[in-house]
C-alpha positions in Angstrom: 117.9 -20.2 -48.9 115.0 -22.0 -50.5 112.8 -24.8 -49.3 111.5 -27.2 -52.0 109.0 -30.1 -51.6 111.0 -32.3 -54.1 114.5 -31.8 -55.3 114.7 -30.7 -58.9 111.0 -29.9 -59.2 109.6 -26.9 -61.1 108.2 -24.0 -59.1 105.9 -22.5 -61.8 105.6 -19.1 -60.2 103.0 -16.6 -61.4 101.7 -13.1 -60.8 98.3 -12.0 -59.5 96.0 -11.3 -62.4 98.6 -12.3 -65.0 99.2 -15.4 -67.1 100.3 -18.3 -65.0 101.6 -21.7 -66.0 99.6 -24.8 -65.1 100.1 -25.9 -61.6 98.9 -29.4 -60.6 99.9 -30.0 -57.1 103.7 -29.4 -57.7 106.2 -28.1 -55.2 106.0 -24.5 -53.9 109.0 -22.2 -53.5 109.4 -20.1 -50.3 112.1 -17.6 -49.4 113.2 -16.6 -46.0 113.9 -13.0 -44.9 114.4 -12.0 -41.4 113.3 -15.4 -40.0 109.9 -15.2 -41.8 108.9 -17.7 -44.5 106.8 -16.3 -47.4 106.3 -17.2 -51.1 108.6 -15.7 -53.6 107.3 -12.5 -55.3 104.4 -12.5 -52.9 102.4 -15.1 -54.9 101.9 -18.8 -55.1 102.4 -20.8 -58.2 98.7 -21.6 -58.8 97.8 -17.9 -58.9 95.1 -18.4 -56.2 94.0 -15.4 -54.2 95.9 -14.5 -51.1 94.4 -12.8 -48.1 96.6 -10.1 -46.5 96.1 -9.8 -42.8 98.6 -7.1 -41.8 102.1 -5.9 -42.0 102.9 -6.6 -38.4 106.6 -5.8 -37.6 108.7 -8.6 -36.0 111.1 -8.0 -33.2 113.5 -10.5 -34.9 114.0 -8.5 -38.1 114.5 -5.1 -39.4 111.5 -3.1 -40.5 112.8 -2.7 -44.1 112.9 -6.5 -44.6 109.3 -7.1 -43.5 106.7 -7.9 -46.1 103.0 -8.5 -45.8 102.0 -11.6 -43.9 99.8 -13.8 -46.0 97.8 -17.0 -45.4 97.3 -19.7 -48.0 93.6 -20.5 -48.7 92.3 -23.9 -49.7 93.1 -25.0 -53.3 90.3 -24.6 -55.9 89.9 -26.6 -59.1 89.4 -23.6 -61.3 90.9 -21.9 -64.3 94.2 -20.3 -63.3 93.5 -17.3 -65.6 90.4 -16.4 -63.6 90.5 -13.6 -61.2 90.5 -14.4 -57.5 87.1 -14.0 -55.8 86.4 -12.5 -52.4 86.2 -14.9 -49.5 82.7 -16.1 -48.5 81.6 -15.6 -44.9 79.8 -18.7 -43.7 77.0 -18.3 -41.2 75.9 -20.7 -38.6 73.2 -23.1 -39.8 72.4 -24.6 -36.4 68.6 -25.3 -36.0 67.0 -23.5 -33.0 64.1 -25.0 -31.1 62.5 -21.7 -30.4 59.4 -21.3 -32.7 59.6 -18.2 -34.8 57.0 -16.7 -37.1 57.7 -14.2 -39.9 56.2 -10.8 -40.0 53.4 -10.2 -42.4 54.9 -8.5 -45.5 53.9 -5.0 -46.4 51.8 -4.7 -49.6 52.6 -1.9 -52.0 48.9 -1.0 -52.4 48.7 -0.5 -48.6 51.7 1.8 -48.6 50.4 4.0 -51.5 46.9 4.2 -50.0 48.2 5.3 -46.6 50.4 8.0 -48.3 47.6 9.3 -50.5 44.9 9.4 -47.8 47.1 10.9 -45.1 46.4 8.0 -42.7 49.0 6.5 -40.4 51.2 3.7 -41.8 49.4 0.4 -41.9 50.3 -2.1 -39.2 52.2 -5.2 -40.4 51.3 -7.3 -37.4 49.8 -6.9 -33.9 51.8 -5.3 -31.1 51.7 -5.3 -27.3 49.1 -3.0 -25.8 51.3 -2.6 -22.6 55.0 -1.9 -22.4 57.5 -3.5 -20.1 56.6 -1.1 -17.4 53.0 -2.3 -17.5 51.9 1.1 -18.9 50.0 1.6 -22.2 52.3 1.3 -25.2 52.9 4.9 -26.4 54.2 3.5 -29.7 50.6 2.6 -30.5 49.9 6.3 -31.1 51.8 6.1 -34.3 49.1 4.0 -35.9 46.2 6.3 -34.7 44.9 9.3 -36.5 43.6 12.6 -35.2 41.1 13.1 -38.0 39.0 9.9 -37.9 36.0 9.7 -35.5 34.4 6.7 -37.2 36.2 3.8 -35.5 35.2 0.7 -33.8 36.9 -0.9 -30.7 36.4 -4.6 -30.6 38.1 -7.3 -28.3 37.9 -11.1 -28.1 38.0 -13.1 -24.9 37.5 -16.7 -24.1 39.1 -19.9 -22.8 42.4 -21.3 -23.8 42.7 -23.3 -27.0 39.4 -22.1 -28.5 41.2 -20.5 -31.5 40.8 -16.9 -30.6 44.0 -15.6 -32.1 43.4 -17.4 -35.4 39.8 -16.2 -35.5 40.7 -12.6 -34.8 43.4 -12.7 -37.5 40.8 -13.7 -40.1 38.5 -11.0 -38.7 41.3 -8.4 -39.1 42.1 -9.2 -42.7 43.9 -12.6 -43.1 42.6 -15.3 -45.4 42.4 -19.0 -44.9 45.1 -19.5 -47.6 47.7 -17.5 -45.7 50.6 -19.1 -43.9 50.8 -19.0 -40.2 53.7 -16.6 -40.4 51.5 -14.1 -42.2 48.8 -14.1 -39.4 48.2 -10.7 -37.8 47.9 -12.3 -34.3 50.4 -15.0 -33.7 48.7 -18.4 -33.3 50.0 -21.0 -30.9 52.7 -23.3 -32.6 52.4 -27.0 -32.4 54.9 -27.2 -29.6 52.7 -25.0 -27.4 49.5 -26.9 -28.2 51.1 -30.3 -27.4 52.2 -29.2 -23.9 49.1 -27.2 -23.1 50.8 -23.8 -23.3 49.3 -20.5 -24.4 50.8 -18.2 -27.0 49.0 -14.9 -26.1 49.9 -13.2 -22.9 48.4 -9.9 -21.7 46.7 -8.0 -24.6 47.8 -7.5 -28.2 46.3 -4.8 -30.5 45.9 -4.2 -34.2 44.2 -1.5 -36.4 42.5 -2.8 -39.5 42.0 -1.1 -42.9 38.4 -0.1 -42.0 39.7 1.6 -38.8 38.6 -1.2 -36.4 40.8 -1.4 -33.3 41.0 -5.1 -32.5 42.3 -6.5 -29.1 43.3 -10.1 -28.5 43.2 -10.8 -24.7 45.0 -13.7 -23.0 43.0 -16.8 -22.2 40.7 -16.8 -19.2 41.3 -19.4 -16.5 44.4 -20.5 -18.2 46.4 -23.1 -16.3 49.5 -22.3 -18.2 49.5 -18.6 -17.3 48.8 -19.5 -13.7 51.7 -22.0 -13.7 54.0 -19.3 -14.9 52.9 -16.9 -12.1 53.3 -19.7 -9.6 56.8 -20.5 -10.7 58.0 -16.9 -10.4 56.3 -16.6 -6.9 58.1 -19.7 -5.5 61.5 -18.1 -6.2 60.4 -15.1 -4.1 58.8 -17.1 -1.3 55.2 -16.0 -2.0 52.4 -18.1 -0.6 50.0 -19.9 -3.0 46.9 -18.1 -1.7 48.5 -14.8 -2.6 49.4 -16.1 -6.0 45.7 -17.1 -6.6 44.5 -13.7 -5.6 47.1 -11.9 -7.7 46.2 -14.1 -10.7 42.5 -13.3 -10.4 43.1 -9.6 -9.9 45.3 -9.4 -13.0 42.7 -11.2 -15.0 40.0 -8.8 -13.7 42.1 -5.8 -14.6 42.5 -6.9 -18.2 38.8 -7.6 -18.5 37.9 -4.3 -16.9 40.1 -2.2 -19.2 38.5 -3.9 -22.2 35.0 -3.2 -20.8 36.0 0.4 -20.4 37.6 1.1 -23.8 35.7 -1.2 -26.2 32.4 -0.9 -28.0 32.0 -4.7 -28.6 33.3 -7.8 -26.8 33.4 -11.1 -28.7 33.2 -14.1 -26.4 34.9 -17.0 -28.2 33.8 -20.5 -27.2 34.4 -23.9 -28.8 32.2 -26.9 -28.2 30.3 -25.8 -25.2 29.6 -22.7 -23.1 32.1 -22.8 -20.2 30.3 -21.6 -17.1 33.7 -20.9 -15.4 34.4 -18.3 -18.1 31.0 -16.8 -17.6 31.6 -16.5 -13.9 34.9 -14.8 -14.6 33.3 -12.2 -16.8 30.5 -11.6 -14.2 33.1 -11.4 -11.4 35.1 -8.8 -13.3 31.9 -6.8 -14.0 31.0 -6.8 -10.3 34.5 -5.7 -9.4 34.2 -3.0 -12.1 31.0 -1.7 -10.6 32.5 -1.7 -7.1 35.4 0.3 -8.3 33.1 2.8 -10.0 31.0 3.3 -6.9 34.1 4.1 -4.9 35.0 6.8 -7.4 31.4 8.1 -7.3 30.9 7.6 -11.0 28.2 5.8 -12.9 28.6 2.5 -14.7 25.4 2.3 -16.8 27.3 2.2 -20.1 26.2 -0.8 -22.2 28.7 -3.0 -24.0 27.9 -5.1 -27.1 28.5 -8.8 -26.4 28.7 -11.3 -29.3 29.0 -15.0 -28.7 31.1 -16.7 -31.4 31.2 -20.4 -31.4 34.5 -21.4 -33.0 35.6 -24.7 -34.4 32.0 -25.9 -34.6 31.0 -29.4 -35.8 28.1 -30.4 -38.0 25.8 -31.0 -35.1 26.3 -27.4 -33.9 24.7 -26.1 -37.1 21.4 -27.8 -36.4 18.7 -25.1 -36.1 17.2 -26.8 -33.1 20.6 -26.7 -31.3 21.1 -23.1 -32.3 17.7 -22.2 -30.9 18.4 -23.8 -27.5 21.8 -22.0 -27.2 20.2 -18.7 -28.1 17.7 -19.0 -25.3 20.5 -20.0 -22.9 22.7 -17.0 -23.8 19.8 -14.6 -23.6 19.0 -15.8 -20.1 22.6 -15.8 -18.8 23.2 -12.1 -19.7 19.8 -10.8 -18.9 19.9 -7.8 -16.5 23.7 -7.3 -17.0 25.5 -4.4 -18.7 26.3 -6.8 -21.6 23.9 -6.2 -24.6 23.4 -9.6 -26.3 20.4 -8.5 -28.3 21.9 -6.5 -31.1 20.6 -8.5 -33.9 23.9 -10.1 -35.1 22.6 -13.6 -35.7 22.8 -16.3 -38.4 19.5 -15.2 -39.8 20.8 -11.6 -40.1 23.8 -12.9 -42.0 21.5 -14.4 -44.7 21.2 -18.0 -43.7 17.4 -18.6 -44.0 17.5 -22.1 -42.3 17.6 -20.3 -39.0 14.4 -18.2 -39.7 12.6 -19.6 -36.6 15.5 -18.9 -34.2 15.4 -15.6 -32.3 17.2 -13.2 -34.6 17.9 -10.6 -32.0 20.5 -12.5 -30.0 24.2 -12.0 -31.0 25.2 -15.6 -31.6 27.2 -16.7 -34.7 28.6 -20.2 -35.6 32.0 -20.7 -37.3 33.2 -24.0 -38.7 36.7 -25.4 -38.4 39.1 -23.5 -40.6 40.2 -25.5 -43.6 43.6 -24.1 -44.8 43.8 -24.1 -48.6 45.9 -22.5 -51.3 44.9 -19.0 -52.4 44.5 -20.3 -56.0 41.9 -22.8 -54.8 39.4 -21.2 -52.6 36.4 -23.3 -53.8 35.3 -25.7 -51.1 34.7 -29.3 -52.0 32.2 -31.8 -50.6 34.9 -33.6 -48.7 36.0 -30.5 -46.8 33.0 -30.5 -44.4 31.3 -33.3 -42.6 27.6 -32.8 -42.6 25.1 -31.1 -44.9 24.4 -28.2 -42.6 28.1 -27.1 -42.2 28.7 -23.6 -43.5 32.2 -22.8 -44.7 34.2 -20.5 -42.5 35.1 -18.0 -45.1 31.5 -17.4 -46.0 30.5 -16.6 -42.5 33.5 -14.5 -41.5 33.1 -12.1 -44.5 29.5 -11.3 -43.6 30.3 -11.2 -39.9 33.1 -8.6 -40.4 30.7 -6.3 -42.2 27.6 -6.7 -39.9 29.5 -6.3 -36.7 30.1 -2.6 -37.7 26.3 -2.1 -37.6 26.1 -2.7 -33.9 25.5 0.4 -31.7 28.5 2.3 -30.4 27.6 3.8 -27.0 29.6 6.8 -25.9 32.4 6.3 -23.4 32.3 7.6 -19.9 32.7 11.4 -19.7 32.7 11.6 -23.5 31.5 14.9 -24.9 30.9 14.8 -28.6 32.9 12.6 -30.9 36.4 11.6 -30.1 39.0 10.8 -32.7 41.4 7.8 -32.3 44.1 9.7 -30.6 41.7 11.4 -28.2 40.2 8.0 -27.4 43.7 6.7 -26.4 44.7 9.8 -24.4 41.4 10.6 -22.7 39.7 7.2 -22.3 42.3 4.4 -22.4 45.2 6.0 -20.5 43.3 7.4 -17.5 41.2 4.3 -17.2 44.2 2.0 -17.0 46.0 4.4 -14.5 43.1 4.1 -12.2 42.9 0.3 -12.5 46.6 -0.2 -12.2 46.9 1.8 -9.0 43.6 0.6 -7.4 43.4 -2.3 -4.9 39.6 -2.5 -5.1 39.6 -5.0 -8.0 39.2 -8.3 -6.2 35.8 -9.9 -5.8 35.4 -13.1 -3.9 33.7 -15.8 -6.0 31.8 -18.4 -4.0 
């Protein structure tokens, strides 16, 4: 029995891969065996490709009469003599609202250099310093070497929205012409900025080409981070006073571990010096000394503190304004364990207009970053408002070199020089274990 679309029509049957007659929408011939309809000779008249699913036996027919079950694909307007192509798998093209950033691509020169010098593989982007169990990330050891003792541990802290992650990405090797997806430390996307959210949580870490271990700490006094802690506590029925204490203690722990394992701390500010941030740093230092006294250990180790004013305007570059802020910074940290008189100043970087400003105070001014193409790195007069504005890329290059000249005091209980792996195993890991298990980190601020 045969079924035809039109009586007396031509079927024009062909074979796969052979010569077929032209088929322009005419009737198709089917034959029935065992209750199953299928095309005669296993092909259709237009010679299009058929997809075989299986040879599933039917309970209504004998096994010898069963042929392959085939599904007709959509008609293509193509040459019938051409060979059938494989089916294309379509993927979902739905747009997601979650912001995603690409990972910084790996350069061939970096890979060859690491293989020839015997150094660990270069990091493509920053990673979390703590794992999900709130312990130090053991995977970070893969990027540390046991032969290098000439390394520099540097961290950046500051208020929310001051541009810390963007600054520390430029400090670690990015350029102003790079895309946001190529940044070493992920900056806050526009959605986060518009709703007052913070991108960086806890601490991220990265090792640069010149073996500088860079830490990016979460924002101090961040309302967004406190709101996240408050939301999770309400589900568990925790009182607000306990949430406030927990939030302050966790902030102090992050600051204290950076004070313990870093040579230099960069305090990133924007348009003014936030006294609440200064109080937070001082409070963490007092809690640190209190903890040290309970363990009968000394806390006389000095830490380099560099104040970096980010996103500065033209008025911030005035020598008179710089001189006033230098005096203020020197007075604030006088008598503390933070050494702000290391000589990293605008005068030291080669800007002679600040010759009458105290050159010993660590205070550097950075203009707003002007993204530009890598092919056009020459600034124009329209890029900066004001005659005294210094382009960002000129300052950051000199800053990255001169910060390596700051003194590097030995860590507590350090005997001789420690390589990078010994620093992680003998300094960072024991210090965090003491801080994590200690309840003596709170200090009442009044």
